KOLNULUM-984913 format. One record per residue (C-alpha): residue number from 1; residue in one letter; x, y, z. Coordinates in steps of 0.25 Angstrom, whole numbers, plus 5000, padded with zeros to 4 digits. Each point is the difference from the previous one (the first is absolute). Layout:
+------+-------+------+------+------+
: lonu : kolpa :   c1 :   c2 :   c3 :
+------+-------+------+------+------+
:  NUM :     A :    X :    Y :    Z :
...
+------+-------+------+------+------+
***
This chain:
+------+-------+------+------+------+
: lonu : kolpa :   c1 :   c2 :   c3 :
+------+-------+------+------+------+
:    1 :     M : 4985 : 4885 : 4902 :
:    2 :     R : 5002 : 5013 : 4993 :
:    3 :     D : 5014 : 5006 : 5001 :
:    4 :     N : 5003 : 5012 : 5009 :
:    5 :     A : 4998 : 5011 : 4990 :
:    6 :     S : 4986 : 4995 : 4995 :
:    7 :     V : 4995 : 4999 : 5015 :
:    8 :     K : 5005 : 5014 : 5002 :
:    9 :     Q : 4993 : 5005 : 4988 :
:   10 :     A : 4987 : 4994 : 5004 :
:   11 :     V : 5001 : 5007 : 5013 :
:   12 :     C : 5003 : 5013 : 4994 :
:   13 :     D : 4988 : 4998 : 4990 :
:   14 :     A : 4991 : 4997 : 5012 :
:   15 :     V : 5005 : 5013 : 5007 :
:   16 :     E : 4996 : 5008 : 4987 :
:   17 :     R : 4986 : 4994 : 5000 :
:   18 :     H : 4998 : 5006 : 5014 :
:   19 :     R : 5007 : 5013 : 4996 :
:   20 :     E : 4988 : 5009 : 5003 :
:   21 :     R : 4997 : 4993 : 5013 :
:   22 :     I : 5014 : 5002 : 5005 :
:   23 :     I : 5002 : 5014 : 4996 :
:   24 :     G : 4986 : 5004 : 5006 :
:   25 :     L : 5004 : 4993 : 5013 :
:   26 :     G : 5013 : 5008 : 5001 :
:   27 :     E : 4992 : 5013 : 4997 :
:   28 :     A : 4989 : 4997 : 5010 :
:   29 :     I : 5010 : 4997 : 5011 :
:   30 :     M : 5007 : 5013 : 4997 :
:   31 :     D : 4987 : 5008 : 5002 :
:   32 :     E : 4997 : 4993 : 5014 :
:   33 :     P : 5014 : 5000 : 5007 :
:   34 :     E : 5001 : 4994 : 5014 :
:   35 :     L : 5011 : 5001 : 5010 :
:   36 :     G : 5007 : 4988 : 5006 :
:   37 :     F : 4992 : 4989 : 5008 :
:   38 :     K : 4987 : 5007 : 4995 :
:   39 :     E : 4999 : 4996 : 4986 :
:   40 :     V : 4986 : 4994 : 5001 :
:   41 :     K : 4995 : 5005 : 4986 :
:   42 :     T : 5013 : 4995 : 4993 :
:   43 :     A : 4999 : 4987 : 5007 :
:   44 :     A : 4986 : 4998 : 4995 :
:   45 :     R : 5004 : 5002 : 4986 :
:   46 :     V : 5012 : 4990 : 5001 :
:   47 :     K : 4990 : 4990 : 5006 :
:   48 :     S : 4991 : 5002 : 4988 :
:   49 :     V : 5011 : 4997 : 4990 :
:   50 :     F : 5005 : 4988 : 5007 :
:   51 :     A : 4985 : 4995 : 5001 :
:   52 :     E : 4999 : 5003 : 4985 :
:   53 :     A : 5012 : 4992 : 4997 :
:   54 :     G : 4995 : 4988 : 5009 :
:   55 :     L : 5012 : 5001 : 5009 :
:   56 :     P : 4998 : 4995 : 5015 :
:   57 :     M : 5004 : 5011 : 5009 :
:   58 :     E : 5002 : 5005 : 5014 :
:   59 :     D : 4997 : 5014 : 5005 :
:   60 :     G : 5001 : 5009 : 5012 :
:   61 :     L : 5015 : 4997 : 5001 :
:   62 :     A : 5007 : 5011 : 5007 :
:   63 :     L : 4986 : 5006 : 5001 :
:   64 :     T : 4998 : 5003 : 4985 :
:   65 :     G : 5010 : 4990 : 4992 :
:   66 :     I : 4995 : 4989 : 4991 :
:   67 :     R : 5007 : 4988 : 4995 :
:   68 :     A : 4996 : 4991 : 4988 :
:   69 :     V : 5006 : 4987 : 4995 :
:   70 :     L : 5001 : 4994 : 4986 :
:   71 :     D : 5005 : 4986 : 5002 :
:   72 :     S : 5005 : 4992 : 4988 :
:   73 :     G : 4997 : 4987 : 5008 :
:   74 :     R : 5015 : 4996 : 4997 :
:   75 :     P : 5011 : 5001 : 5011 :
:   76 :     G : 5009 : 5011 : 4999 :
:   77 :     P : 5004 : 5014 : 5006 :
:   78 :     T : 4990 : 5010 : 5004 :
:   79 :     I : 5002 : 5014 : 4994 :
:   80 :     A : 4993 : 5012 : 5006 :
:   81 :     L : 4996 : 5012 : 4991 :
:   82 :     M : 4997 : 5012 : 5008 :
:   83 :     G : 4994 : 5014 : 4999 :
:   84 :     E : 4998 : 5011 : 5010 :
:   85 :     M : 4986 : 5006 : 5003 :
:   86 :     D : 5003 : 5012 : 5008 :
:   87 :     A : 5001 : 5015 : 4996 :
:   88 :     L : 5008 : 5011 : 5007 :
:   89 :     I : 4996 : 5014 : 5005 :
:   90 :     V : 5001 : 5010 : 4989 :
:   91 :     P : 4989 : 5010 : 5003 :
:   92 :     D : 5003 : 5009 : 4988 :
:   93 :     H : 4999 : 4989 : 4990 :
:   94 :     P : 4988 : 5002 : 4991 :
:   95 :     R : 4995 : 4986 : 5002 :
:   96 :     C : 5002 : 4999 : 5015 :
:   97 :     D : 4989 : 4996 : 5010 :
:   98 :     A : 4994 : 5013 : 5005 :
:   99 :     L : 4999 : 4995 : 5014 :
:  100 :     T : 5013 : 4993 : 5002 :
:  101 :     G : 5009 : 5006 : 4990 :
:  102 :     A : 5004 : 4986 : 4995 :
:  103 :     A : 5005 : 5000 : 4986 :
:  104 :     H : 5006 : 4989 : 4991 :
:  105 :     A : 5012 : 5008 : 4997 :
:  106 :     C : 5009 : 4988 : 5001 :
:  107 :     G : 4994 : 4991 : 4990 :
:  108 :     H : 4994 : 4989 : 5009 :
:  109 :     N : 4987 : 5001 : 4992 :
:  110 :     A : 5008 : 4995 : 4988 :
:  111 :     Q : 5006 : 4989 : 5009 :
:  112 :     I : 4987 : 4994 : 5003 :
:  113 :     A : 4995 : 5002 : 4986 :
:  114 :     G : 5012 : 4992 : 4995 :
:  115 :     L : 4998 : 4990 : 5010 :
:  116 :     M : 4986 : 4998 : 4997 :
:  117 :     G : 5004 : 5000 : 4985 :
:  118 :     A : 5010 : 4989 : 5003 :
:  119 :     A : 4989 : 4991 : 5007 :
:  120 :     L : 4990 : 5002 : 4989 :
:  121 :     G : 5011 : 4997 : 4989 :
:  122 :     L : 5005 : 4987 : 5007 :
:  123 :     T : 4986 : 4995 : 5003 :
:  124 :     D : 4994 : 5003 : 4987 :
:  125 :     A : 5011 : 4995 : 4991 :
:  126 :     G : 4998 : 4986 : 5005 :
:  127 :     I : 5014 : 4997 : 5002 :
:  128 :     T : 5000 : 4995 : 5014 :
:  129 :     D : 5002 : 4985 : 4997 :
:  130 :     E : 5013 : 5004 : 4993 :
:  131 :     L : 5006 : 5005 : 5013 :
:  132 :     A : 5006 : 4994 : 5012 :
:  133 :     G : 4997 : 5006 : 5014 :
:  134 :     R : 4991 : 5012 : 5004 :
:  135 :     V : 4998 : 5014 : 4997 :
:  136 :     V : 4995 : 5008 : 5012 :
:  137 :     F : 4995 : 5014 : 4998 :
:  138 :     I : 5001 : 5009 : 5012 :
:  139 :     A : 4994 : 5014 : 5001 :
:  140 :     V : 5008 : 5007 : 5011 :
:  141 :     P : 4995 : 5011 : 5009 :
:  142 :     A : 5008 : 5011 : 5006 :
:  143 :     E : 5013 : 5002 : 4993 :
:  144 :     E : 5001 : 5015 : 5001 :
:  145 :     Y : 5005 : 5003 : 5014 :
:  146 :     V : 4990 : 5011 : 5004 :
:  147 :     E : 4991 : 5002 : 5012 :
:  148 :     I : 5010 : 4995 : 5010 :
:  149 :     D : 4991 : 5003 : 5012 :
:  150 :     Y : 4988 : 4993 : 4994 :
:  151 :     R : 5008 : 4988 : 4997 :
:  152 :     L : 5007 : 5000 : 5014 :
:  153 :     R : 4985 : 5000 : 5005 :
:  154 :     L : 4997 : 4987 : 4992 :
:  155 :     V : 5012 : 4994 : 5006 :
:  156 :     R : 4996 : 5004 : 5015 :
:  157 :     E : 4986 : 4994 : 4997 :
:  158 :     G : 5006 : 4987 : 4995 :
:  159 :     R : 4994 : 5002 : 4986 :
:  160 :     T : 5014 : 5000 : 4994 :
:  161 :     T : 5014 : 4996 : 5004 :
:  162 :     F : 5008 : 5009 : 4990 :
:  163 :     L : 4997 : 5013 : 4994 :
:  164 :     A : 5000 : 4996 : 4985 :
:  165 :     G : 4994 : 4990 : 4991 :
:  166 :     K : 5011 : 4990 : 4996 :
:  167 :     P : 5006 : 4999 : 5014 :
:  168 :     E : 4986 : 4997 : 5006 :
:  169 :     L : 4997 : 4990 : 4989 :
:  170 :     L : 5014 : 4993 : 5003 :
:  171 :     Q : 4997 : 4999 : 5015 :
:  172 :     L : 4986 : 4994 : 4997 :
:  173 :     G : 5006 : 4989 : 4992 :
:  174 :     V : 4994 : 5005 : 4986 :
:  175 :     F : 5014 : 4998 : 4994 :
:  176 :     D : 5003 : 4987 : 5007 :
:  177 :     D : 4998 : 4991 : 4988 :
:  178 :     V : 5006 : 5010 : 4990 :
:  179 :     D : 5013 : 4998 : 4993 :
:  180 :     M : 5002 : 5013 : 4993 :
:  181 :     A : 4993 : 5013 : 4998 :
:  182 :     V : 4998 : 5010 : 4988 :
:  183 :     M : 4994 : 5013 : 4999 :
:  184 :     I : 5001 : 5012 : 4990 :
:  185 :     H : 5000 : 5015 : 5004 :
:  186 :     S : 4996 : 5011 : 4991 :
:  187 :     G : 5010 : 5010 : 4995 :
:  188 :     S : 4999 : 5014 : 4994 :
:  189 :     M : 5003 : 5002 : 4986 :
:  190 :     D : 5005 : 5014 : 5004 :
:  191 :     S : 5011 : 4994 : 5009 :
:  192 :     M : 5004 : 4986 : 4995 :
:  193 :     D : 5011 : 4998 : 4990 :
:  194 :     G : 4994 : 4988 : 4992 :
:  195 :     E : 4986 : 4993 : 5001 :
:  196 :     A : 5004 : 4990 : 5012 :
:  197 :     G : 5011 : 4997 : 5009 :
:  198 :     V : 5005 : 4994 : 5013 :
:  199 :     S : 5008 : 5005 : 5011 :
:  200 :     A : 5009 : 4990 : 5007 :
:  201 :     S : 4996 : 5005 : 5013 :
:  202 :     S : 4994 : 5011 : 5008 :
:  203 :     N : 5000 : 5006 : 5014 :
:  204 :     G : 4993 : 4995 : 5013 :
:  205 :     F : 4995 : 5009 : 5011 :
:  206 :     L : 4995 : 5001 : 5014 :
:  207 :     A : 4991 : 5012 : 5005 :
:  208 :     K : 5001 : 5008 : 5012 :
:  209 :     T : 4990 : 5010 : 5006 :
:  210 :     V : 5006 : 5009 : 5010 :
:  211 :     C : 4994 : 5009 : 5011 :
:  212 :     F : 5008 : 5011 : 5007 :
:  213 :     R : 4993 : 5005 : 5013 :
:  214 :     G : 5004 : 5013 : 5007 :
:  215 :     K : 4993 : 5010 : 5008 :
:  216 :     A : 4990 : 5011 : 4996 :
:  217 :     A : 5002 : 5014 : 5004 :
:  218 :     H : 4996 : 5014 : 4994 :
:  219 :     A : 5010 : 5002 : 4989 :
:  220 :     G : 5000 : 5015 : 5002 :
:  221 :     V : 4999 : 5002 : 5015 :
:  222 :     A : 5008 : 4988 : 5006 :
:  223 :     P : 5006 : 4992 : 4989 :
:  224 :     E : 5011 : 4996 : 5011 :
:  225 :     Q : 4989 : 4992 : 5007 :
:  226 :     G : 4998 : 4991 : 4988 :
:  227 :     V : 5007 : 4989 : 4994 :
:  228 :     N : 5000 : 5001 : 4985 :
:  229 :     A : 4997 : 4987 : 4993 :
:  230 :     L : 5001 : 5006 : 4987 :
:  231 :     N : 5014 : 5004 : 5002 :
:  232 :     A : 5003 : 4986 : 5004 :
:  233 :     A : 4994 : 4994 : 4987 :
:  234 :     S : 5007 : 5011 : 4992 :
:  235 :     L : 5013 : 4996 : 5006 :
:  236 :     A : 4997 : 4985 : 4998 :
:  237 :     L : 4998 : 5003 : 4985 :
:  238 :     Q : 5014 : 5006 : 5000 :
:  239 :     A : 5006 : 4989 : 5008 :
:  240 :     I : 4994 : 4990 : 4990 :
:  241 :     H : 5006 : 5008 : 4989 :
:  242 :     A : 5014 : 4999 : 5006 :
:  243 :     Q : 4999 : 4985 : 5000 :
:  244 :     R : 5000 : 5000 : 4985 :
:  245 :     E : 5015 : 4999 : 4997 :
:  246 :     T : 5000 : 4988 : 5009 :
:  247 :     F : 4991 : 4992 : 4990 :
:  248 :     R : 5008 : 4992 : 4990 :
:  249 :     D : 4997 : 5003 : 4986 :
:  250 :     H : 4997 : 4986 : 4995 :
:  251 :     D : 4990 : 4998 : 5012 :
:  252 :     C : 4991 : 5010 : 4993 :
:  253 :     V : 4995 : 5006 : 5013 :
:  254 :     R : 4988 : 5009 : 5000 :
:  255 :     V : 4995 : 5007 : 5012 :
:  256 :     H : 4989 : 5011 : 4997 :
:  257 :     P : 4993 : 5005 : 5013 :
:  258 :     I : 4988 : 5010 : 5000 :
:  259 :     I : 4994 : 5008 : 5011 :
:  260 :     T : 4985 : 4996 : 5001 :
:  261 :     R : 4996 : 5009 : 5011 :
:  262 :     G : 5009 : 5012 : 5004 :
:  263 :     G : 4992 : 5007 : 5011 :
:  264 :     D : 4986 : 5005 : 5003 :
:  265 :     I : 4999 : 5015 : 5001 :
:  266 :     V : 5011 : 5010 : 4996 :
:  267 :     N : 5001 : 5007 : 5014 :
:  268 :     I : 5002 : 4987 : 5008 :
:  269 :     V : 5013 : 4993 : 5001 :
:  270 :     P : 4998 : 4987 : 4993 :
:  271 :     A : 4998 : 4989 : 5010 :
:  272 :     E : 4997 : 4988 : 4990 :
:  273 :     V : 5007 : 4998 : 4986 :
:  274 :     R : 4998 : 4988 : 4992 :
:  275 :     M : 5009 : 4994 : 4989 :
:  276 :     E : 5000 : 4988 : 4990 :
:  277 :     T : 5011 : 4994 : 4992 :
:  278 :     Y : 5004 : 4988 : 4992 :
:  279 :     V : 5014 : 4994 : 5001 :
:  280 :     R : 5003 : 4993 : 4987 :
:  281 :     A : 5012 : 4992 : 4996 :
:  282 :     R : 5005 : 4990 : 4990 :
:  283 :     T : 5002 : 4989 : 5011 :
:  284 :     A : 4993 : 4997 : 5013 :
:  285 :     E : 5013 : 5002 : 5007 :
:  286 :     A : 5002 : 5014 : 4994 :
:  287 :     M : 4986 : 5004 : 5004 :
:  288 :     L : 5002 : 4996 : 5014 :
:  289 :     D : 5013 : 5007 : 5001 :
:  290 :     A : 4994 : 5013 : 4995 :
:  291 :     A : 4987 : 4998 : 5009 :
:  292 :     A : 5009 : 5000 : 5012 :
:  293 :     K : 5007 : 5013 : 4996 :
:  294 :     V : 4986 : 5006 : 4998 :
:  295 :     D : 4996 : 4996 : 5014 :
:  296 :     R : 5013 : 5006 : 5005 :
:  297 :     S : 4997 : 5013 : 4993 :
:  298 :     L : 4986 : 5001 : 5006 :
:  299 :     K : 5005 : 4997 : 5014 :
:  300 :     G : 5011 : 5010 : 4999 :
:  301 :     A : 4991 : 5011 : 4996 :
:  302 :     A : 4991 : 4997 : 5011 :
:  303 :     M : 5011 : 5000 : 5010 :
:  304 :     A : 5005 : 5013 : 4995 :
:  305 :     C : 4987 : 5007 : 5001 :
:  306 :     G : 4995 : 4993 : 5013 :
:  307 :     C : 4988 : 4993 : 4993 :
:  308 :     T : 4995 : 4986 : 5001 :
:  309 :     V : 5000 : 4992 : 4986 :
:  310 :     E : 4991 : 4988 : 4997 :
:  311 :     I : 5005 : 4992 : 4988 :
:  312 :     N : 4991 : 4990 : 4994 :
:  313 :     T : 5006 : 4990 : 4990 :
:  314 :     V : 4992 : 4991 : 4991 :
:  315 :     P : 5005 : 4990 : 4989 :
:  316 :     G : 4998 : 5005 : 4986 :
:  317 :     Y : 5005 : 4991 : 4988 :
:  318 :     L : 5013 : 4992 : 4998 :
:  319 :     P : 5009 : 5003 : 4988 :
:  320 :     L : 4995 : 4994 : 4987 :
:  321 :     L : 5009 : 4990 : 4992 :
:  322 :     N : 4995 : 4997 : 4986 :
:  323 :     D : 5003 : 4985 : 4996 :
:  324 :     P : 5009 : 5000 : 4988 :
:  325 :     H : 4993 : 4988 : 4993 :
:  326 :     L : 4986 : 5007 : 5001 :
:  327 :     A : 5006 : 5013 : 4995 :
:  328 :     A : 5005 : 4993 : 4988 :
:  329 :     L : 4987 : 4994 : 4997 :
:  330 :     F : 4993 : 5014 : 5001 :
:  331 :     K : 5010 : 5006 : 4991 :
:  332 :     D : 4996 : 4990 : 4989 :
:  333 :     H : 4985 : 5003 : 5002 :
:  334 :     A : 5002 : 5015 : 5001 :
:  335 :     E : 5008 : 5000 : 4986 :
:  336 :     Q : 4989 : 4991 : 4994 :
:  337 :     L : 4990 : 5010 : 5004 :
:  338 :     F : 5007 : 5013 : 4998 :
:  339 :     G : 5011 : 4997 : 4990 :
:  340 :     A : 5015 : 4996 : 5000 :
:  341 :     G : 5008 : 5010 : 5009 :
:  342 :     T : 4989 : 5005 : 5008 :
:  343 :     Y : 5004 : 4993 : 5013 :
:  344 :     R : 5010 : 5007 : 5010 :
:  345 :     E : 5008 : 4996 : 5012 :
:  346 :     F : 4998 : 5011 : 5010 :
:  347 :     P : 5009 : 5003 : 5011 :
:  348 :     H : 4997 : 4998 : 5015 :
:  349 :     S : 4988 : 5007 : 5004 :
:  350 :     G : 4999 : 5009 : 5013 :
:  351 :     G : 4985 : 4997 : 5001 :
:  352 :     S : 4994 : 4989 : 5007 :
:  353 :     T : 4989 : 4989 : 4999 :
:  354 :     D : 4994 : 4989 : 5008 :
:  355 :     A : 5004 : 4990 : 4989 :
:  356 :     G : 5014 : 5002 : 5006 :
:  357 :     D : 4995 : 4992 : 5012 :
:  358 :     L : 4996 : 4988 : 4991 :
:  359 :     S : 5013 : 5001 : 4993 :
:  360 :     Q : 5007 : 4996 : 5012 :
:  361 :     L : 4993 : 4987 : 5001 :
:  362 :     M : 4998 : 4996 : 4986 :
:  363 :     P : 5003 : 5004 : 4985 :
:  364 :     V : 4992 : 5013 : 4997 :
:  365 :     L : 4999 : 5009 : 4988 :
:  366 :     H : 4995 : 5014 : 5001 :
:  367 :     P : 5003 : 5007 : 4986 :
:  368 :     V : 4995 : 5013 : 4994 :
:  369 :     M : 4992 : 5001 : 4987 :
:  370 :     T : 4996 : 5013 : 4994 :
:  371 :     G : 4986 : 5005 : 4996 :
:  372 :     A : 4998 : 5011 : 5010 :
:  373 :     A : 5003 : 5015 : 4999 :
:  374 :     G : 5003 : 5010 : 5010 :
:  375 :     T : 5008 : 5001 : 5013 :
:  376 :     I : 4999 : 4987 : 5009 :
:  377 :     H : 4992 : 5004 : 5013 :
:  378 :     G : 4996 : 5013 : 4993 :
:  379 :     K : 4987 : 5007 : 4996 :
:  380 :     D : 5002 : 4997 : 4985 :
:  381 :     W : 5003 : 4985 : 5001 :
:  382 :     H : 4991 : 4992 : 4991 :
:  383 :     I : 5000 : 4988 : 4990 :
:  384 :     A : 5002 : 5007 : 4987 :
:  385 :     D : 5001 : 4988 : 4991 :
:  386 :     P : 4990 : 4989 : 5004 :
:  387 :     G : 5006 : 4990 : 4991 :
:  388 :     A : 5014 : 5001 : 5007 :
:  389 :     G : 4994 : 5003 : 5014 :
:  390 :     Y : 4989 : 4990 : 5001 :
:  391 :     L : 5002 : 4989 : 4990 :
:  392 :     A : 5015 : 4999 : 4998 :
:  393 :     P : 5001 : 4996 : 5015 :
:  394 :     A : 4989 : 4990 : 4999 :
:  395 :     K : 5007 : 4993 : 4989 :
:  396 :     A : 5014 : 5001 : 5006 :
:  397 :     L : 4995 : 4994 : 5013 :
:  398 :     A : 4992 : 4989 : 4993 :
:  399 :     M : 5013 : 4997 : 4991 :
:  400 :     M : 5008 : 4999 : 5012 :
:  401 :     A : 4991 : 4990 : 5006 :
:  402 :     V : 5000 : 4992 : 4987 :
:  403 :     D : 5016 : 5000 : 4999 :
:  404 :     L : 5001 : 4996 : 5014 :
:  405 :     L : 4990 : 4988 : 5001 :
:  406 :     H : 5000 : 4995 : 4985 :
:  407 :     N : 5009 : 4988 : 4996 :
:  408 :     N : 4998 : 4994 : 5014 :
:  409 :     A : 5004 : 5013 : 5007 :
:  410 :     T : 5014 : 4998 : 4996 :
:  411 :     M : 5003 : 5015 : 5001 :
:  412 :     A : 4993 : 5002 : 5014 :
:  413 :     R : 5008 : 4988 : 5005 :
:  414 :     R : 5013 : 5007 : 4995 :
:  415 :     V : 4996 : 5013 : 5007 :
:  416 :     Q : 4997 : 4992 : 5013 :
:  417 :     A : 5013 : 4992 : 4999 :
:  418 :     D : 5009 : 5013 : 4999 :
:  419 :     S : 4992 : 5007 : 5011 :
:  420 :     R : 5007 : 5003 : 5013 :
:  421 :     P : 4990 : 5007 : 5009 :
:  422 :     R : 5007 : 5009 : 5010 :
:  423 :     L : 4989 : 4998 : 5011 :
:  424 :     S : 4990 : 4989 : 5004 :
:  425 :     K : 4986 : 5004 : 5003 :
:  426 :     S : 5003 : 4999 : 5015 :
:  427 :     Q : 5012 : 5008 : 5000 :
:  428 :     Y : 4993 : 5011 : 4992 :
:  429 :     L : 4989 : 5001 : 5009 :
:  430 :     D : 5009 : 5001 : 5012 :
:  431 :     Q : 5009 : 5010 : 4994 :
:  432 :     Q : 4988 : 5009 : 4996 :
:  433 :     Q : 4993 : 4999 : 5013 :
:  434 :     A : 5012 : 5004 : 5007 :
:  435 :     L : 5000 : 5013 : 4993 :
:  436 :     F : 4987 : 5004 : 5007 :
:  437 :     R : 5005 : 5008 : 5012 :
:  438 :     T : 4998 : 5013 : 5008 :
:  439 :     E : 5011 : 5007 : 5007 :
:  440 :     I : 4998 : 5012 : 5009 :
:  441 :     W : 5012 : 5010 : 5004 :
:  442 :     E : 4996 : 5009 : 5012 :
:  443 :     A : 5007 : 5013 : 5003 :
:  444 :     G : 5006 : 4999 : 5013 :
:  445 :     A : 4999 : 4984 : 5000 :
+------+-------+------+------+------+
***
C-alpha cells in the first residue's frame, strides 16, 4: 500500500488530467443558472459525469438532487462530499438567465465543478482499494433561500417537506448512512484575507412572511374611513428596530425586514401590505427569542393601527458548527495548494447555510476557498481564476477523502469518536417541523 502522500498526489494528478473537463463544466453551469428545486440541466450534467466515472447513482432526490457512491469494498466510515447546484436571483448579472433572473453569483457552479472533479480524480487515480469505507458524492438542490411562495407550494402539494435542499435530503434519509460531510464554498479575492479559511460557526435563521390587512378608502376625500395597513407596517419596522438593544452581542442576532408590497394606488388608503424578514442568530435559542420579539412588534403595530396581521413562520437553517478535526485537515490541504500562511481562521459569520442543519447531527466542514472575484450575490461575481476556483476545490475535496479513509480510515474514526451531535435525526425533524406555523391577530379580537 502506498503512503498517504503518494495516494493524494495520484489523486491530484488525476484531477489535472481532467482539467479542461472540470473548468468547462463550471463555466457551462455558470451560463445556464437554475433556481432551487429546478436544477434540471445542472442535474443532467452531474449525472453525465457520474456515469463517465462509472459510479452507481440515485437521482430525483428532493426533486433534482443526485447521489453517487464510491465503495472501497472494505468496512469503514462513509464520507459525504457535497456541492450545491442552485443559483440565486440577480437579474442585472451579465450571465443571468433572461427569463428567471437566476445567476450563479454565489459560486455554486464552482462547487459542482469541484465535486465532479473530486469524483473524476478519485475514480481515475485507481486508489479505491487503498481506502476503507465509502465516499458518497451528493449534488444538493436549493441551498439559496429564494422563491419562498413557490417552495411553500411544493410543501402544500406534498412534493417536498422543507424549503431547502439539505433539510429535505435529511428527512428523505439520504444522509442516514453518512458519518461526516465536507463541502467547499467559493470566496472572492476582492474580500478574502488569504486564499482559504474556516469560520468556527455561522448564524442560523428562520423566515417570516407578514401581511397587514386594513381597510381601503379614498386617501383624499375620506381617509378617516380607512385603516392604513402601511402605517401598521411602518410602525412594525420601528418596533422591531426598538428591540435591537435587547439582543445580546454574542448571540449575533440579525433581523432585516423588507416591505414587498406597500399598497396599490396612491390615492387609496393601503388595505394590504406585505413584509418579509429573516431572524438570524448564533444559537437556536437566541433565534427563537428574537423571533418572539419580532412577533410581538408585529402584533403591537397591528393593535395600534386597528389592523389585522397574519404572520407565517417557516424554518430556515440551523447554526453551522465546523468540526475542528476536519478544519485542521483542510488547513493542511489549503496550504499545500496555495502555500504556507495562506490559510485563515475567520470569525463567526452572520450568514447562514443549510450545512448548519447537517452540522447539528454529524461532523461537517464548510470552508471557503478563493478563486472568485467581485461581490458575493452581486452582479460582478464570477470565477476569475479557474485553477483556484474549480481545480483547487476538486483536489482539496479528494485529498480530504483520502486523509479520512486511508490507513484503515484512522482519521475518520477519530473524527467519529470525538463527535458529539447536538440532535438526533428525529429531534431535528420534530424541531424544524414545529417552526411551521401561521398566527393571525385580528383587530377587535
